[in-house]
Structures are given as C-alpha cells and as structure tokens.
N, C-alpha and C positions, 0 to 999 in steps of 0.2 A: 839290613836293619828294618825293623818293623815300625810302621807308623801308628801302631796300636797303642792306646794309652792304658797304663796299668791303673788299677783301682786305687793304689796307694800313691800319694804324691811323692815326688823325689825330694831329697833334702834341700836341693837348690831352690825348688819351687816353694818349699816351706819357708826357707830363709827369706826369699824375695817377698813372700806374702807378709811375713813378720815385719820386714823393713817398710813395706808400703803402709801397713797398719800403724806402725810407730810414727812414720812421717805424717800420716793423716792426723793422728792424735796431737802431735807436736804442732802441726799447722793450726789446728783448732784452738789449742792453748795460746798460740801466738796471736791469732786474730782476736781472741777474748781479751788478751793483755792490751793490745792496741786499742780496742774499743773502750776498755776501762780507763786507759790513760787519756783518751780523747774526752771522755765524760769528765774526768778530773780537771782537764785543761779548760773545758767550757764552764765548769762551776767556778774555777778560779777567775776566769775572765769576767764572769757575771759579778763576782764579789768585788773585783777591782773596779769595774765599771760603776757599781753602786757607790763605792767609796769616792771615786772621782766626781760623780754627779753630786754627791752630798757636799763635798768640799767646794765645788764650783758654786753651788747654791748658797752656801754659807759665805763665800767670798762676795757674791753678788749682793747679798743682804748687807754685809759689812760695808761694801762700797756705797750702797744706796744710803746708808745711815750716816756716812761721813759728810761734812759740809763740802759744798762745791768749792773747788780751788778758785782763788781770786784770779781774775784775768787782768790785773793791773800791769801796765807796761813799765818795765824798769828802764830808767834812763841812766846812762853813764855820764859821770862827770868828766868833763874834758880836762885833761891835765895840761897845764901851760907852764 
C-alpha cells in the first residue's frame, strides 16, 4: 500500500467533509436561534418588570390617598 495521496479526494473524504460542513451550518443556526430566543426573553422580562413597577406605583398612590385606618380598640361585651 502506498502512503501517497491522490490528487482527487475519495468519496469517503468528500462525504465526511460534507457532514462536517452541514454540522457547522446547523450549529451556527442553532446558536443564532438560542441568541434570538434569549433576546425575546429579555424583552419580555423588561416588559413585565415595567408593568409590575407601574402597578406597584399605582397601588402606592392609591394607598396613600386612602384615609388612615382608625386605631380604636374594640371592646367585647361580656356575656353573663
């Protein structure tokens, strides 16, 4: 057997090269999908945070505008 490489690649090496190329392309697409999903999650979290902070601010304003609860002590009538 000769260790000499031929100028033309073998069908096995062509197939291996194609598999590697396809795997690399698929990996790049998968990474892009993950990054896009992460961006969507961060946007949604920011939107929800803004809604929560707005609701909490409105609740604080509403509580501040309510009269203070009276602190009178209730007495129970003794039953005899």
